[in-house]
MDTraj code that builds the backbone (N, CA, C; nanometers):
import mdtraj as md
import numpy as np

residues = "MET LEU ALA VAL THR SER HIS ASP PHE GLN TRP HIS GLN HIS MET SER ASP SER VAL ASP ASP SER PRO ASN GLY HIS VAL LEU LYS GLY ILE ASP GLU LEU LEU GLU GLU LEU THR ARG SER GLY LYS GLN TRP GLN GLN THR ARG TYR GLN GLY LEU GLN GLU ARG VAL ALA GLY ASP ASP LEU LEU VAL GLN ILE PHE THR ILE SER GLY ILE ASP SER GLY THR PRO PHE HIS ALA LYS VAL VAL ASP LEU TYR PRO VAL ARG ASN LYS LEU ILE ILE ARG LYS ASP THR TYR TRP LYS TYR VAL ARG".split()
xyz = np.array([
    [0.4510, 1.0340, 0.9979],
    [0.3286, 0.9774, 0.9453],
    [0.2056, 1.0422, 1.0101],
    [0.2142, 1.0690, 1.1382],
    [0.0996, 1.1274, 1.2081],
    [0.0623, 1.2644, 1.1522],
    [0.1611, 1.3370, 1.1018],
    [0.1353, 1.4725, 1.0517],
    [0.0562, 1.4736, 0.9212],
    [0.0546, 1.3617, 0.8469],
    [-0.0112, 1.3619, 0.7160],
    [-0.1269, 1.2622, 0.7058],
    [-0.1565, 1.1886, 0.8113],
    [-0.2661, 1.0916, 0.8069],
    [-0.3741, 1.1274, 0.9088],
    [-0.4971, 1.0927, 0.8742],
    [-0.6096, 1.1206, 0.9628],
    [-0.6122, 1.0199, 1.0776],
    [-0.6850, 1.0544, 1.1831],
    [-0.6954, 0.9648, 1.2994],
    [-0.7655, 0.8335, 1.2636],
    [-0.8484, 0.8345, 1.1578],
    [-0.9218, 0.7143, 1.1172],
    [-0.8634, 0.6515, 0.9897],
    [-0.7343, 0.6737, 0.9652],
    [-0.6656, 0.6218, 0.8469],
    [-0.6846, 0.4706, 0.8315],
    [-0.7033, 0.4254, 0.7059],
    [-0.7115, 0.2822, 0.6737],
    [-0.6254, 0.2527, 0.5521],
    [-0.5642, 0.1339, 0.5516],
    [-0.4879, 0.0860, 0.4363],
    [-0.5586, -0.0375, 0.3842],
    [-0.6186, -0.0266, 0.2671],
    [-0.6857, -0.1381, 0.2011],
    [-0.5812, -0.2063, 0.1129],
    [-0.5323, -0.3208, 0.1584],
    [-0.4234, -0.3889, 0.0894],
    [-0.4721, -0.4644, -0.0340],
    [-0.3776, -0.5034, -0.1173],
    [-0.4080, -0.5714, -0.2431],
    [-0.4397, -0.7192, -0.2245],
    [-0.4140, -0.7736, -0.1068],
    [-0.4346, -0.9167, -0.0846],
    [-0.4645, -0.9424, 0.0618],
    [-0.4967, -1.0696, 0.0892],
    [-0.5189, -1.1126, 0.2256],
    [-0.4982, -1.2623, 0.2345],
    [-0.4579, -1.3077, 0.3498],
    [-0.4451, -1.4513, 0.3744],
    [-0.5751, -1.5109, 0.4280],
    [-0.6752, -1.4273, 0.4500],
    [-0.8013, -1.4714, 0.5090],
    [-0.9153, -1.4584, 0.4081],
    [-1.0018, -1.5583, 0.4011],
    [-1.1186, -1.5497, 0.3131],
    [-1.2171, -1.4448, 0.3647],
    [-1.2064, -1.4079, 0.4928],
    [-1.2947, -1.3058, 0.5488],
    [-1.2756, -1.1699, 0.4829],
    [-1.1566, -1.1472, 0.4268],
    [-1.1256, -1.0190, 0.3646],
    [-1.1571, -1.0150, 0.2155],
    [-1.1959, -1.1272, 0.1572],
    [-1.2229, -1.1329, 0.0134],
    [-1.3496, -1.0547, -0.0185],
    [-1.3588, -0.9922, -0.1318],
    [-1.2587, -0.9814, -0.2371],
    [-1.1742, -0.8556, -0.2254],
    [-1.1865, -0.7827, -0.1164],
    [-1.1284, -0.6486, -0.1085],
    [-0.9870, -0.6408, -0.0538],
    [-0.9336, -0.7461, 0.0030],
    [-0.8017, -0.7398, 0.0649],
    [-0.8114, -0.7035, 0.2119],
    [-0.7037, -0.7261, 0.2805],
    [-0.6978, -0.6986, 0.4246],
    [-0.6987, -0.5482, 0.4484],
    [-0.7677, -0.5046, 0.5529],
    [-0.7739, -0.3629, 0.5870],
    [-0.6996, -0.3398, 0.7176],
    [-0.5985, -0.2534, 0.7109],
    [-0.5254, -0.2120, 0.8302],
    [-0.5870, -0.0820, 0.8788],
    [-0.6054, -0.0705, 1.0090],
    [-0.6704, 0.0487, 1.0643],
    [-0.5745, 0.1198, 1.1587],
    [-0.5482, 0.2451, 1.1275],
    [-0.4664, 0.3288, 1.2128],
    [-0.3182, 0.3202, 1.1828],
    [-0.2467, 0.4166, 1.2375],
    [-0.1030, 0.4269, 1.2145],
    [-0.0274, 0.3099, 1.2757],
    [-0.0704, 0.2605, 1.3908],
    [0.0007, 0.1488, 1.4544],
    [0.0012, 0.0255, 1.3648],
    [-0.1137, -0.0088, 1.3040],
    [-0.1188, -0.1246, 1.2148],
    [-0.0379, -0.0988, 1.0875],
    [-0.0379, 0.0236, 1.0379],
    [0.0446, 0.0595, 0.9222],
    [0.1928, 0.0355, 0.9536],
    [0.2384, 0.0837, 1.0680],
    [0.3788, 0.0675, 1.1058],
    [0.4146, -0.0790, 1.1285],
    [0.3222, -0.1575, 1.1877],
    [0.3458, -0.3015, 1.2049],
    [0.3635, -0.3703, 1.0701],
    [0.2827, -0.3338, 0.9718],
    [0.2934, -0.3945, 0.8385],
    [0.4254, -0.3572, 0.7713],
    [0.4665, -0.2325, 0.7841],
    [0.5938, -0.1912, 0.7263],
    [0.7107, -0.2658, 0.7908],
    [0.7025, -0.2877, 0.9208],
    [0.8061, -0.3642, 0.9914],
    [0.8061, -0.5093, 0.9452],
    [0.6862, -0.5697, 0.9334],
    [0.6746, -0.7094, 0.8902],
    [0.7306, -0.7276, 0.7500],
    [0.6877, -0.6443, 0.6563],
    [0.7343, -0.6610, 0.5186],
    [0.8836, -0.6300, 0.5083],
    [0.9314, -0.5372, 0.5877],
    [1.0737, -0.5070, 0.5876],
    [1.1591, -0.6248, 0.6303],
    [1.1058, -0.7062, 0.7207],
    [1.1776, -0.8261, 0.7662],
    [1.1589, -0.9438, 0.6706],
    [1.0396, -0.9579, 0.6144],
    [1.0038, -1.0745, 0.5327],
    [1.0485, -1.0610, 0.3878],
    [1.0461, -0.9401, 0.3330],
    [1.0845, -0.9181, 0.1936],
    [1.2342, -0.8955, 0.1860],
    [1.2943, -0.9505, 0.0826],
    [1.4367, -0.9309, 0.0605],
    [1.4590, -0.8845, -0.0834],
    [1.5693, -0.8156, -0.1039],
    [1.6079, -0.7645, -0.2364],
    [1.4955, -0.6827, -0.3002],
    [1.4244, -0.6070, -0.2178],
    [1.3113, -0.5281, -0.2653],
    [1.3603, -0.4084, -0.3459],
    [1.2994, -0.3913, -0.4644],
    [1.3327, -0.2791, -0.5521],
    [1.2050, -0.2087, -0.5945],
    [1.2071, -0.0776, -0.5844],
    [1.0992, 0.0070, -0.6340],
    [1.1544, 0.0823, -0.7541],
    [1.0780, 0.0844, -0.8638],
    [1.1249, 0.1512, -0.9848],
    [1.0123, 0.2308, -1.0496],
    [1.0522, 0.3362, -1.1197],
    [0.9585, 0.4120, -1.2021],
    [0.8509, 0.4857, -1.1254],
    [0.8820, 0.5339, -1.0064],
    [0.7815, 0.6025, -0.9262],
    [0.7309, 0.7278, -0.9967],
    [0.5986, 0.7350, -1.0101],
    [0.5305, 0.8545, -1.0607],
    [0.4265, 0.8943, -0.9578],
    [0.4227, 1.0207, -0.9247],
    [0.3238, 1.0719, -0.8295],
    [0.2455, 1.1840, -0.8961],
    [0.1133, 1.1784, -0.8761],
    [0.0260, 1.2784, -0.9380],
    [-0.0841, 1.3182, -0.8405],
    [-0.1338, 1.4381, -0.8603],
    [-0.2507, 1.4856, -0.7880],
    [-0.3684, 1.4770, -0.8842],
    [-0.4768, 1.4185, -0.8380],
    [-0.5981, 1.4062, -0.9198],
    [-0.7093, 1.4849, -0.8504],
    [-0.7324, 1.6046, -0.8956],
    [-0.8323, 1.6898, -0.8315],
    [-0.7818, 1.7425, -0.6984],
    [-0.8747, 1.7807, -0.6128],
    [-0.8387, 1.8374, -0.4827],
    [-0.8282, 1.7338, -0.3715],
    [-0.8683, 1.6100, -0.4010],
    [-0.8794, 1.5156, -0.2893],
    [-0.8250, 1.3763, -0.3176],
    [-0.7307, 1.3631, -0.4134],
    [-0.6753, 1.2313, -0.4425],
    [-0.5295, 1.2434, -0.4878],
    [-0.4435, 1.1674, -0.4216],
    [-0.3039, 1.1531, -0.4628],
    [-0.2887, 1.0149, -0.5242],
    [-0.2077, 1.0033, -0.6303],
    [-0.1892, 0.8769, -0.7020],
    [-0.0400, 0.8472, -0.7121],
    [-0.0009, 0.7239, -0.6800],
    [0.1360, 0.6763, -0.7015],
    [0.1299, 0.5558, -0.7938],
    [0.2226, 0.5521, -0.8904],
    [0.2360, 0.4395, -0.9823],
    [0.3830, 0.3995, -0.9821],
    [0.4108, 0.2683, -0.9684],
    [0.5487, 0.2211, -0.9682],
    [0.5504, 0.0699, -0.9887],
    [0.6685, 0.0148, -1.0053],
    [0.6836, -0.1307, -1.0052],
    [0.7629, -0.1687, -0.8816],
    [0.7359, -0.2889, -0.8337],
    [0.8050, -0.3425, -0.7172],
    [0.8469, -0.4856, -0.7489],
    [0.9634, -0.5241, -0.6998],
    [1.0082, -0.6624, -0.7146],
    [1.0897, -0.6985, -0.5918],
    [1.1023, -0.8261, -0.5693],
    [1.1792, -0.8737, -0.4553],
    [1.1528, -1.0208, -0.4309],
    [1.1823, -1.0640, -0.3098],
    [1.1612, -1.2021, -0.2687],
    [1.0819, -1.1994, -0.1388],
    [0.9690, -1.2695, -0.1377],
    [0.8813, -1.2768, -0.0206],
    [0.8813, -1.4200, 0.0296],
    [0.9420, -1.4423, 0.1447],
    [0.9497, -1.5767, 0.2038],
    [1.0049, -1.6789, 0.1050],
    [1.1077, -1.6403, 0.0300],
    [1.1723, -1.7309, -0.0643],
    [1.1125, -1.7331, -0.2037],
    [1.0001, -1.6644, -0.2242],
    [0.9341, -1.6632, -0.3544],
    [0.9515, -1.5271, -0.4216],
    [1.0104, -1.5236, -0.5414],
    [1.0258, -1.3959, -0.6122],
    [0.8897, -1.3379, -0.6512],
    [0.8811, -1.2054, -0.6497],
    [0.7607, -1.1371, -0.6967],
    [0.8004, -1.0148, -0.7773],
    [0.7108, -0.9749, -0.8672],
    [0.7294, -0.8560, -0.9501],
    [0.5894, -0.8070, -0.9847],
    [0.5604, -0.6813, -0.9529],
    [0.4252, -0.6308, -0.9752],
    [0.4271, -0.4849, -1.0172],
    [0.3254, -0.4493, -1.0945],
    [0.2967, -0.3094, -1.1238],
    [0.1959, -0.2647, -1.0183],
    [0.2198, -0.1483, -0.9596],
    [0.1405, -0.1048, -0.8445],
    [0.0776, 0.0313, -0.8700],
    [-0.0465, 0.0448, -0.8240],
    [-0.1131, 0.1743, -0.8176],
    [-0.1620, 0.1905, -0.6743],
    [-0.1216, 0.2998, -0.6112],
    [-0.1706, 0.3354, -0.4786],
    [-0.2525, 0.4634, -0.4911],
    [-0.3737, 0.4598, -0.4375],
    [-0.4622, 0.5760, -0.4362],
    [-0.4748, 0.6251, -0.2920],
    [-0.4575, 0.7552, -0.2733],
    [-0.4625, 0.8156, -0.1401],
    [-0.5698, 0.9246, -0.1372],
    [-0.6922, 0.8925, -0.0980],
    [-0.7927, 0.9976, -0.0796],
    [-0.7518, 1.0904, 0.0359],
    [-0.7821, 1.2191, 0.0186],
    [-0.7429, 1.3203, 0.1157],
    [-0.8674, 1.3940, 0.1648],
    [-0.8686, 1.4223, 0.2957],
    [-0.9762, 1.5019, 0.3561],
    [-0.9107, 1.6005, 0.4528],
    [-0.9420, 1.7260, 0.4408],
    [-0.8851, 1.8299, 0.5277],
    [-0.7316, 1.8251, 0.5277],
    [-0.6746, 1.8027, 0.4103],
    [-0.5296, 1.7979, 0.3892],
    [-0.4609, 1.6801, 0.4590],
    [-0.5382, 1.5780, 0.4977],
    [-0.4829, 1.4574, 0.5602],
    [-0.5203, 1.3347, 0.4772],
    [-0.4290, 1.2397, 0.4668],
    [-0.4560, 1.1144, 0.3956],
    [-0.5478, 1.0293, 0.4831],
    [-0.6624, 0.9900, 0.4272],
    [-0.7581, 0.9113, 0.5052],
    [-0.7515, 0.7619, 0.4740],
    [-0.6940, 0.7268, 0.3569],
    [-0.6917, 0.5860, 0.3176],
    [-0.5817, 0.5647, 0.2149],
    [-0.5336, 0.4435, 0.2112],
    [-0.4430, 0.3996, 0.1049],
    [-0.5078, 0.2767, 0.0424],
    [-0.5454, 0.2878, -0.0848],
    [-0.5997, 0.1746, -0.1602],
    [-0.4888, 0.1240, -0.2515],
    [-0.4466, -0.0009, -0.2320],
    [-0.3346, -0.0576, -0.3052],
    [-0.3832, -0.1612, -0.4057],
    [-0.3346, -0.1486, -0.5296],
    [-0.3681, -0.2420, -0.6373],
    [-0.2397, -0.2925, -0.7014],
    [-0.2238, -0.4241, -0.7053],
    [-0.1059, -0.4870, -0.7668],
    [-0.1487, -0.5698, -0.8866],
    [-0.0740, -0.5598, -0.9950],
    [-0.0910, -0.6487, -1.1107],
    [0.0422, -0.7213, -1.1256],
    [0.0389, -0.8519, -1.0981],
    [0.1623, -0.9299, -1.0995],
    [0.2135, -0.9504, -1.2419],
    [0.3426, -0.9335, -1.2594],
    [0.4092, -0.9551, -1.3873],
    [0.4617, -1.0980, -1.3869],
    [0.4297, -1.1738, -1.4868],
    [0.4728, -1.3141, -1.4905],
    [0.5933, -1.3297, -1.5799],
])
top = md.Topology()
chain = top.add_chain()
for i, resn in enumerate(residues, 1):
    res = top.add_residue(resn, chain, resSeq=i)
    for name in ("N", "CA", "C"):
        top.add_atom(name, md.element.get_by_symbol(name[0]), res)
traj = md.Trajectory(xyz[None], top)
């Protein structure tokens, strides 16, 4: 991860449990917080499935991922269509902007 992310990397998540983060979602700063979130979701989410991954380059400074995700989060099933945007600077990912549209 360190080889492809900038020192000031941020992950702008699709949601937050705090009203302080509204309306933009929780922001994780740095690789350590990114890794903590991946560890947390790995423990909390069960039966997680990623499907239909599409990756595209948009211009010289943006990577785009589109996919669906489903699973169980703390006993509650979820299913969402996801778009992740990765702005790039000097060939390093500087941010991950995550957008989820829940499928009902």
